[in-house]
N, C-alpha and C positions, 0 to 999 in steps of 0.2 A: 504493500500500500504506500509506503514511504516514497518509493521511486516515482509513483504516479503523482504524488503531491509535488515533488521537486519539478517534474516535467511540466505540470500545470502551472507552477509558479513562473517557470521560464517563459512559457508561451503566453501567459497572461500579460507579462511585461512586453513581450514582442508585439502583441496584437494591438496595443493601445498607442502605437506610433504610426506615422505615415510610412508608405513604402519608400518613396523618395520625398524629401522635403522640396519645397520650391516648385511644385507642379505647375503653378501659373507661369513662372518664368521660363521653365523648360518648354512648355506648350507654346508660349508667345514666340520663342525663337524658332520653333519648328514650323509654325504656320506662317511665318514671314514669306515663305516661298510659294504660298498658294496664290494662283492668278486672281482669284476673286476675294482676297482677304479684306479688301476695303469696301466691298458691297454692303450697303445698308439694308438691314433686315427689320421689318416691323415687329415690335414686341407683341406677343399674343398670349392670352391666358392659357393656363394648363387645362386640358380637356380630354384626359386619357383614363381608360380603365386598365389597370395593370395587374399582372399576376404576382408581382414582387411586393413584399411587405417592407415597410420602412418604420423607423422610429419617428412618429409624426411630431414629436416634441421638437425635433431638430430639422426636419425636412422643410425647406423653404421653397415655395413654388412661385413667388413673385420675382420680378426682375430686380437684381441689386447691382447692376453695372453702375459704376460711378461712386459706389459707397462701400467698396470692398478692399481694394489693395492697400490703401493708406493705413487701414486698421489691422491688416493681416500680416504684412511683411515685417521682419524684425527691424528695430530702429537702426541697427548697424549696417543695414543693406545699402550698398552703393548703387546697384543696378536692379531694377524691377520694372514690370510692364506699366505703361500708362493705363489710366482707368477713367476716361472722360464720361461725363454725364450723357445719358441718351439725348439725342436731338430729334425733336418732332416725333417722339415715340419710336425711334429707330436706333439700332446699334450695329456696328460693323461686325462682319463675320469673325475677324480675328479676336475681337473683344469677347464675344460669346464663348468661343472655344477656349480662350485664355482664362476668363473668370470662372467658368463652370467646370474646368478641369480639376478644380480644388474641391468641388461640391461633395464627393463621396467621403472626404475626410472631416466633414463638419458635423457628423453625428447621425446621419440618416441610417447607417448600417449597425449602429450600436444598440445594445439592450434588447436584442431580439432572440427568439428561439428558432434556430435554423437547422441544426444538425445534432445528432447524438454525440458526435465528436466534440461538440462545443464544451461539454463538461471537462474535457482534457485541456482545451486551450483557453477556456474562460472568457471568450469574447466572440460575439457574432460578427464583429468587424473583421477579425482575422479570417473567419470562414469565407467571407466574400472578397477579401483583398489578397489572399495568398493562394499558392498552388504548390504545396510542399511535395518534393519527391524524396522519399527515403528508400534506398535501394532501388527497386523497380516499381514501387507503389506510389501513386499520386493521392494526395489528400486535399480537401477544401475546394473552393468554387471560384477562384480568381478568373479562370478561363471562361466559366459560364457567365460571370458578370460582364465580361467584354462582349460576348455574343448577345446577351440580353439587351444591352443598350445600343448595340448596332442595329438590332431588329427594331427596337423602339424608334430609333432615329429614322430608319427606313420607312416605318409606318407613318411617322410625322411628315416626312417629305412627300410620301405618296398622297397624303390629303392636302398638300399645298401649304403646310405649316412649317415654314423655313426656320423660324425662331426655335421651336422645340426640336426640329430636325438637328440643328447645330448644338442645342443644349444637351440633348441625349448623346450626341456624338462626343461632346466634351467629356461626359462621364465615362464613355468607353475608352477614351484616350487615357484617362486617369488609371483605370485598371490595367491597361496595357503597359503604362509606365511602371506601375507597381510590379508587374510580372518580370520586368527586366532587372529588378533589384536583387542582387545575390541572396540576401537574407530573407526574401519572400519566396524563395524556392527551396530553402532548407534552413534550419536553425543555425547551421554551421557545417564545417567538414564532418564527415561521418563519424570519425573517432571522437571528436569533441561532442558531437550530438549525443552519442551513446553514453559517454562519460557524464554528460550533463543530466541524464536521466537519474543517475545515482548520486551525483555530487552537487550540492546547492551552490558552492562557490563557482563551479564551472558553468552552471546554469545562469548565474548572475552575470558572469563575464560574457557569455554569448549574447545575453539580452542587451547589455550596455554596449557591446561592440556593434550590434545591429543598429541601435539608436544613433551611435556616434557616426557610423558610415552614412546613414541618412543625412546627418548634419554636414558631413564633408561635401556631399554634392551641393547642398544649399550654400555652403561656404564658397565654393568655386563660382557658383552662379551669382549670388548676391554681392560678392566682392568684385564682380566684373572681371574675372580672370579671362584675359584676352584669348588664350589658347583654347579654353573650354568653349567660350562663346562662339568663336570662329568655327570650331569643329562642328557645332550644331547647325549654325547658319549655313555653312557651305557643304554639309553632307548631301551627297547625291541620292535622289530617290531610288529605292530598290523595290522592284515589283515582286509579288508573290502570287501564287495561283488562286488562293482563296483565304478566307479569314482564319480557318483552322491552321493552315500553314504559317500564317502571320503569327499567331499565338505561340506556336511551337518554336519558331525562330526567335521571337522575343524572349521566351523562357530560357532558351539556350544561352543567351547573353548573361543571365544570372547564374545558371547552373555551372557553366564552364569557368566562371571566375570566382566562385565562392571560396575555394581553397586558397587562391593567391591573395584575394582581398583579406581574408581572415589572417593569413600568415603575416601580411604587411601591417595590418592594424595592430595585432598583438606584439609584433616586433618593435614598432615605433612607440606604442603607448603603454604596453605592459601592465603594470600595477594600476595605472589610472583607470583601466577598463573594468576593474573589479568593484568599483564603488560609485561611478558616476558617468553621466553622459558627457562626452567631450563637446567643446564649443569653439567659438571664434578664437579665443586666446590660445588654445591648444594647437589649432591648425596653423595659426600665424607664427607661433613660437617655433614650430618644426617644419615650416613650409619648404625650406631648402632640402630637407631630408626626405620629403614625401614624393619625390619625382616618379618613382615606379608606381606608387599607388595612384598618383594623379594621372599617369598615362593610361592605366587600366580603366580608371573612371571615365576619362575622356573617350576611350575606345568604346565603352559601353554606351555612352551618350551619343557618340557619332553613329554607331551601328543602329541604335534604337531610332534615332532621328531619320536615318535613311529608310528604315522599314516603315515608319509612320508617315513619312512624306509620300512614299510610293503607295501606301494604302489609301491615304487621303485623296490623292489624285485619281486613283481608280474608282474609289467609292463615290466621290462627288460627281464624277462623270456618269456613273451608274444611276444616280438619283436625279440627274439633270441639272446639277449646279455648275458644271463646267462644260 
């Protein structure tokens, strides 16, 4: 029984954080290449019957473009997206995709009963935002979240509702970004994961390493790291045959990098990862030592951007937006 308590403690901590921090900034950079990014879209009310349940205390269905970014990004951020007020009841495509790519992290997936496995991980949010692979077995519903919101987006576009077509699409982009994050595909390398089931200190270290790597991506984006920004902006679109192939290729970005990222994080930050989440000061203090970690992170961001750009071009042509 004790080993399950430790595992639950680990995964409870993991599930209450974002996959990548700075979703809005990552998305903003990716959608700059869309030919129709500046098209103005009329804001329309929500009018959908869904099969998906939400925490209605946190689900917001009104438009909040123009009232979000300033209160959301950290005060130390140097670079983040603009967030203008709607003009004549309209907002541009880039702004809908940018603002609402954060939406799944604002509470709508928390406090629900979604899966029997939820008792082990302690959070419905984790069920929807992760797709763990342990050995050859997959757990949780991150991939299904992507498919669900692409289908909702397609339904909205089919009825001529461009606003909700893009807003649902923004949510799909969020889950795709989460699936590229190494620690959303496994708690850590296999040996450490197994050890964490039996050892509370290892479990805590895995959780804090996860949180801290989330923050490292945010650090690179919010501090306007030129190499990271340019890698995303200039990533060439990569086409895939279908959405399921897209999901698998995005997941591989996380799965194939989990061991390298974990090794580098623990090498550079060691004991610090046993008791707290790293932040701005930690990354700036060791910035010159983190070049290998930075290059892996940039590689993930570049490859993810290429896949999402290719997907967006094909999908928006399919629904008649390009």
